[in-house]
Every structure is written in C-alpha cells, then in structure tokens.
TIMIDO-450999 format. One record per residue (C-alpha): residue number from 0; residue in one letter; x, y, z. Coordinates in Angstrom, 1 decimal, decimal comma, always signed. Example, Ala and Ser with C-alpha at 12.3 -4.5 7.8 and 13.67 -1.06 7.14 Angstrom:
BEGIN
<atom><num>0</num><residu>A</residu><c1>+12,3</c1><c2>-4,5</c2><c3>+7,8</c3></atom>
<atom><num>1</num><residu>S</residu><c1>+13,7</c1><c2>-1,1</c2><c3>+7,1</c3></atom>
! end
This chain:
BEGIN
<atom><num>0</num><residu>X</residu><c1>+44,6</c1><c2>-131,0</c2><c3>-17,6</c3></atom>
<atom><num>1</num><residu>X</residu><c1>+42,3</c1><c2>-129,4</c2><c3>-19,5</c3></atom>
<atom><num>2</num><residu>X</residu><c1>+39,9</c1><c2>-132,3</c2><c3>-20,6</c3></atom>
<atom><num>3</num><residu>X</residu><c1>+39,7</c1><c2>-133,2</c2><c3>-16,9</c3></atom>
<atom><num>4</num><residu>X</residu><c1>+38,6</c1><c2>-129,8</c2><c3>-15,9</c3></atom>
<atom><num>5</num><residu>X</residu><c1>+35,8</c1><c2>-129,8</c2><c3>-18,9</c3></atom>
<atom><num>6</num><residu>X</residu><c1>+34,8</c1><c2>-133,3</c2><c3>-17,6</c3></atom>
<atom><num>7</num><residu>X</residu><c1>+34,6</c1><c2>-132,0</c2><c3>-13,9</c3></atom>
<atom><num>8</num><residu>X</residu><c1>+32,5</c1><c2>-128,7</c2><c3>-15,3</c3></atom>
<atom><num>9</num><residu>X</residu><c1>+30,1</c1><c2>-130,9</c2><c3>-17,0</c3></atom>
<atom><num>10</num><residu>X</residu><c1>+29,4</c1><c2>-133,3</c2><c3>-13,7</c3></atom>
<atom><num>11</num><residu>X</residu><c1>+30,5</c1><c2>-136,4</c2><c3>-15,6</c3></atom>
<atom><num>12</num><residu>X</residu><c1>+33,2</c1><c2>-138,5</c2><c3>-14,5</c3></atom>
<atom><num>13</num><residu>X</residu><c1>+35,6</c1><c2>-140,1</c2><c3>-16,9</c3></atom>
<atom><num>14</num><residu>X</residu><c1>+34,5</c1><c2>-143,4</c2><c3>-16,2</c3></atom>
<atom><num>15</num><residu>X</residu><c1>+31,1</c1><c2>-142,6</c2><c3>-16,9</c3></atom>
<atom><num>16</num><residu>X</residu><c1>+31,7</c1><c2>-141,1</c2><c3>-20,1</c3></atom>
<atom><num>17</num><residu>X</residu><c1>+33,7</c1><c2>-144,2</c2><c3>-20,8</c3></atom>
<atom><num>18</num><residu>X</residu><c1>+30,7</c1><c2>-146,5</c2><c3>-20,1</c3></atom>
<atom><num>19</num><residu>X</residu><c1>+28,2</c1><c2>-143,8</c2><c3>-22,2</c3></atom>
<atom><num>20</num><residu>X</residu><c1>+30,6</c1><c2>-144,1</c2><c3>-24,9</c3></atom>
<atom><num>21</num><residu>X</residu><c1>+31,2</c1><c2>-147,8</c2><c3>-24,9</c3></atom>
<atom><num>22</num><residu>X</residu><c1>+27,3</c1><c2>-148,5</c2><c3>-24,4</c3></atom>
<atom><num>23</num><residu>X</residu><c1>+26,6</c1><c2>-146,2</c2><c3>-27,5</c3></atom>
<atom><num>24</num><residu>X</residu><c1>+29,2</c1><c2>-148,6</c2><c3>-29,3</c3></atom>
<atom><num>25</num><residu>X</residu><c1>+27,6</c1><c2>-151,5</c2><c3>-28,4</c3></atom>
<atom><num>26</num><residu>X</residu><c1>+24,3</c1><c2>-150,4</c2><c3>-29,5</c3></atom>
<atom><num>27</num><residu>X</residu><c1>+25,5</c1><c2>-149,3</c2><c3>-33,0</c3></atom>
<atom><num>28</num><residu>X</residu><c1>+27,7</c1><c2>-152,4</c2><c3>-33,5</c3></atom>
<atom><num>29</num><residu>X</residu><c1>+24,6</c1><c2>-154,7</c2><c3>-32,8</c3></atom>
<atom><num>30</num><residu>X</residu><c1>+25,6</c1><c2>-158,5</c2><c3>-32,0</c3></atom>
<atom><num>31</num><residu>X</residu><c1>+28,6</c1><c2>-159,5</c2><c3>-33,7</c3></atom>
<atom><num>32</num><residu>X</residu><c1>+30,2</c1><c2>-162,8</c2><c3>-33,1</c3></atom>
<atom><num>33</num><residu>X</residu><c1>+33,9</c1><c2>-162,7</c2><c3>-32,0</c3></atom>
<atom><num>34</num><residu>X</residu><c1>+35,4</c1><c2>-164,5</c2><c3>-35,0</c3></atom>
<atom><num>35</num><residu>X</residu><c1>+33,5</c1><c2>-162,0</c2><c3>-37,0</c3></atom>
<atom><num>36</num><residu>X</residu><c1>+36,0</c1><c2>-159,3</c2><c3>-36,1</c3></atom>
<atom><num>37</num><residu>X</residu><c1>+38,9</c1><c2>-160,8</c2><c3>-37,8</c3></atom>
<atom><num>38</num><residu>X</residu><c1>+37,1</c1><c2>-159,4</c2><c3>-40,9</c3></atom>
<atom><num>39</num><residu>X</residu><c1>+37,4</c1><c2>-155,8</c2><c3>-39,3</c3></atom>
<atom><num>40</num><residu>X</residu><c1>+41,0</c1><c2>-155,9</c2><c3>-37,7</c3></atom>
<atom><num>41</num><residu>X</residu><c1>+43,1</c1><c2>-157,8</c2><c3>-40,1</c3></atom>
<atom><num>42</num><residu>X</residu><c1>+42,6</c1><c2>-155,3</c2><c3>-42,8</c3></atom>
<atom><num>43</num><residu>X</residu><c1>+43,0</c1><c2>-152,4</c2><c3>-40,7</c3></atom>
<atom><num>44</num><residu>X</residu><c1>+46,5</c1><c2>-154,0</c2><c3>-39,3</c3></atom>
<atom><num>45</num><residu>X</residu><c1>+47,9</c1><c2>-154,5</c2><c3>-42,8</c3></atom>
<atom><num>46</num><residu>X</residu><c1>+46,9</c1><c2>-150,8</c2><c3>-43,9</c3></atom>
<atom><num>47</num><residu>X</residu><c1>+48,3</c1><c2>-149,6</c2><c3>-40,6</c3></atom>
<atom><num>48</num><residu>X</residu><c1>+51,7</c1><c2>-151,6</c2><c3>-41,6</c3></atom>
<atom><num>49</num><residu>X</residu><c1>+51,6</c1><c2>-150,3</c2><c3>-44,9</c3></atom>
<atom><num>50</num><residu>X</residu><c1>+51,4</c1><c2>-146,7</c2><c3>-43,6</c3></atom>
<atom><num>51</num><residu>X</residu><c1>+54,2</c1><c2>-147,4</c2><c3>-41,0</c3></atom>
<atom><num>52</num><residu>X</residu><c1>+56,5</c1><c2>-149,1</c2><c3>-44,1</c3></atom>
<atom><num>53</num><residu>X</residu><c1>+55,8</c1><c2>-145,9</c2><c3>-46,1</c3></atom>
<atom><num>54</num><residu>X</residu><c1>+56,7</c1><c2>-143,8</c2><c3>-43,3</c3></atom>
<atom><num>55</num><residu>X</residu><c1>+59,8</c1><c2>-145,2</c2><c3>-42,5</c3></atom>
<atom><num>56</num><residu>X</residu><c1>+60,8</c1><c2>-145,2</c2><c3>-45,8</c3></atom>
<atom><num>57</num><residu>X</residu><c1>+59,9</c1><c2>-141,3</c2><c3>-46,4</c3></atom>
<atom><num>58</num><residu>X</residu><c1>+62,0</c1><c2>-140,8</c2><c3>-43,1</c3></atom>
<atom><num>59</num><residu>X</residu><c1>+64,9</c1><c2>-142,6</c2><c3>-44,6</c3></atom>
<atom><num>60</num><residu>X</residu><c1>+64,6</c1><c2>-140,7</c2><c3>-47,8</c3></atom>
<atom><num>61</num><residu>X</residu><c1>+63,9</c1><c2>-137,2</c2><c3>-46,2</c3></atom>
<atom><num>62</num><residu>X</residu><c1>+67,3</c1><c2>-138,0</c2><c3>-44,3</c3></atom>
<atom><num>63</num><residu>X</residu><c1>+69,3</c1><c2>-139,2</c2><c3>-47,4</c3></atom>
<atom><num>64</num><residu>X</residu><c1>+68,2</c1><c2>-136,2</c2><c3>-49,4</c3></atom>
<atom><num>65</num><residu>X</residu><c1>+68,7</c1><c2>-133,5</c2><c3>-46,5</c3></atom>
<atom><num>66</num><residu>X</residu><c1>+64,9</c1><c2>-132,6</c2><c3>-46,2</c3></atom>
<atom><num>67</num><residu>X</residu><c1>+63,8</c1><c2>-132,6</c2><c3>-50,0</c3></atom>
<atom><num>68</num><residu>X</residu><c1>+60,2</c1><c2>-133,9</c2><c3>-49,8</c3></atom>
<atom><num>69</num><residu>X</residu><c1>+59,6</c1><c2>-134,1</c2><c3>-53,3</c3></atom>
<atom><num>70</num><residu>X</residu><c1>+62,5</c1><c2>-136,6</c2><c3>-53,9</c3></atom>
<atom><num>71</num><residu>X</residu><c1>+61,5</c1><c2>-138,5</c2><c3>-50,6</c3></atom>
<atom><num>72</num><residu>X</residu><c1>+58,0</c1><c2>-138,7</c2><c3>-52,3</c3></atom>
<atom><num>73</num><residu>X</residu><c1>+59,1</c1><c2>-140,6</c2><c3>-55,1</c3></atom>
<atom><num>74</num><residu>X</residu><c1>+57,5</c1><c2>-143,8</c2><c3>-55,8</c3></atom>
<atom><num>75</num><residu>X</residu><c1>+60,5</c1><c2>-145,4</c2><c3>-56,9</c3></atom>
<atom><num>76</num><residu>X</residu><c1>+61,6</c1><c2>-145,1</c2><c3>-53,0</c3></atom>
<atom><num>77</num><residu>X</residu><c1>+58,9</c1><c2>-146,8</c2><c3>-51,5</c3></atom>
<atom><num>78</num><residu>X</residu><c1>+58,0</c1><c2>-150,4</c2><c3>-51,5</c3></atom>
<atom><num>79</num><residu>X</residu><c1>+54,1</c1><c2>-149,5</c2><c3>-51,4</c3></atom>
<atom><num>80</num><residu>X</residu><c1>+52,4</c1><c2>-146,7</c2><c3>-53,0</c3></atom>
<atom><num>81</num><residu>X</residu><c1>+50,0</c1><c2>-144,9</c2><c3>-50,5</c3></atom>
<atom><num>82</num><residu>X</residu><c1>+48,0</c1><c2>-142,6</c2><c3>-52,6</c3></atom>
<atom><num>83</num><residu>X</residu><c1>+46,5</c1><c2>-139,5</c2><c3>-50,6</c3></atom>
<atom><num>84</num><residu>X</residu><c1>+46,6</c1><c2>-138,7</c2><c3>-47,2</c3></atom>
<atom><num>85</num><residu>X</residu><c1>+46,9</c1><c2>-141,7</c2><c3>-44,7</c3></atom>
<atom><num>86</num><residu>X</residu><c1>+44,4</c1><c2>-141,6</c2><c3>-41,8</c3></atom>
<atom><num>87</num><residu>X</residu><c1>+46,5</c1><c2>-144,1</c2><c3>-39,7</c3></atom>
<atom><num>88</num><residu>X</residu><c1>+50,1</c1><c2>-143,0</c2><c3>-40,7</c3></atom>
! end
C-alpha cells in the first residue's frame, strides 16, 4: 500500500517505473546472446538449490534438537557447507 502511495506521489506509474528499470538493465547489460544466459543462470540455480537444501537440513536439525542453533549448524548434519551468510537462502 505505501509503495503505491509513494509511486503516486512521485508522479510515475508502476508500469513506467518498470519500463525505466528494464531500459536501464538493457543498457547496462549490452548485447548478450540468449544462449549465453545459461552461463549466468545455471550457477545461480545451483547455488540457490544448495542454499535451499542447507536451510531444509537446518530446519530439521533445529526441530530435532529442540531449537539448539549451535547443534543445528554443525557441518556433520549437512550435505553441503555454505560458509557465512547466504544471499539466496
């Protein structure tokens, strides 16, 4: 609701904002052949899946341990070790 109000106050519609953002993305991206997108998309999908699996295992371990986060984060309880914070997870 507040986002719509803010857009109305700036005098730009949501579709106009989307068009401006899409145009900026096109300009910054330059020409990329459609077949080259797989070089960007597949690694992102793979990393997203790793993060999802880690999160699922973390939730299972938290439930099993009664909420003990230190126990739930033990590397032995996970198939993949995702160090640090995960931006997609």
